[in-house]
N, C-alpha and C positions, 0 to 999 in steps of 0.2 A: 681484644684483637691481639694482644701479645701471645695468647695462648695458639692462636692460629699459626703464627709465624714459627713458634716453637715446634708445632706438630709438623709443619712442612719441613723443617730443618732435621727433626729427628726421622722423618720418613726418607729425606734424601740421604741421610747418613746410613741408614739401614740399607737402602737401595745400593749405595756405593760400596758398602762392607760386603753384601751378598754377592754383587757382581765381581768384585775384587777375589774373593775366595773361589767363586766359580770359575774364572779365567785361570788363576793360579792352579786349581786341581786338574782342570783339562789339560793346561799347559804341561803339567807334570807327566801326564800319561803320553801326551804328544812327543815330549822329549825323550821319554823311555822308548816309544816306538821307533824314533828316529835314530837313536843310538843302537838299537837291535838291528834296524835295518842296515845301518853302516857296518856293524860288525858281521853281519852276514856276507856283505858285499865284499869286505875284505878277506874273509875266509875264502870266498869264492876266487877271488884274484890270487890269493897264495895259492890256492890248489890248482888253479888254471897255470900259473908260473911254474911250479913244480912238477906238474905232469906234462906240461908242454914242452919242456927243454928249451932247445935252441932251435927255433923255427926259422 
């Protein structure tokens, strides 16, 4: 019966590791996308402020 719990434990650890890497990998791309969007907004705001003058 000990082998059963060992298999369950190893399966749970493998599942946890896979999910942790997947979430980290996807999160990295989400953060990159968010920073790119923020940089684009900032560039648009700067361009609008510079071209708009004193309205």
